[in-house]
N, C-alpha and C positions, 0 to 999 in steps of 0.2 A: 503494500499500499504506499510505500514511500513515493512512488511516482505520482500518485494522485495528490499527495500532500504538497507536492512541489508546483502543482498547477494553480492558477489563480482561482479564487473562490468563485468568480462568475463562470469559469469554464466547468468546474466541478458541478455547479448549480445547473448549467445547461445540459450536462450529461445526465444527472439524476432526475431532472424533471421529466425525462423520457422513460423512466423505469415504470414497470407495472406497479401499481399501488402495494401489492403484497411484498414486492422486493424492497420498498422503503422501510419495511420493518425487519427485514433480514440483513441487509447490507450494514447497518450500524453494529451488528454483532461481530463483524469482522475485524475491527480495529477501533482504537480510541478516537483517532482523527475523524473517521466517518460517523462515529457515535455523536461526537461533538457537533459536527457539521449538520447532521440530519435531525437530531433531537430538537423538538419545538421550533423547527425552522418553518414558520407559517407561510413565508413567501414561497419556499420550495413546494410545500404541500398544496398551497393554493394553485400554483402553476400545474402541478400534477393533476389536481382536480379539474381544472379547466381543460386539460388535455383529453381527459377520459369522459367527462360529463358536460352537460349543458351549463350554462351560467345559471346560478341559483337565483331565486327571486330576491334574496337579500344577501348582501356581501359581509354582513356582520356575523361571520361564522368562526368556530374553531376549526381551522383547516386541517390541522393534525388529526382531530377526532373524526372529521368528515372522511379523509382518506382512510383512516383506520376502519371506519364503518364499511367503506367500499371494499377494502381488503377482506374484511370478515364475510361480506356477501359473496365475493369471489370464492373464498375457501368453502363456504357452506354449499354453494352451487356446484362446485367441482366435486365435492364428496358425494353428491347424489346424481352424478352423471350429466349434470348440466354444465353450462359455461356462461360466463359473462363476456360478451364481445362489445367492442367499440366501433363505431363507424367514425372514421377520421373526417374532420371537416375539410372540405375542399375549397 
């Protein structure tokens, strides 16, 4: 993970905002740098939310909790043979 720690925070942010929501809760377990970078990073979680879902009716949300809820939904659906898919905005 030394290589990621050498990148600018903006570049790391741009990489991680493209992750699947479930991965945002697994990646921080790999090293302290990623844990500190992702934990409570509202902007990163907001960008990830906007990437996978429509804009919510209100923007006064706890983005970390919202992405956590999406990740839980993905996990539940995958356990029962379903899947959560996203249609990219064109």
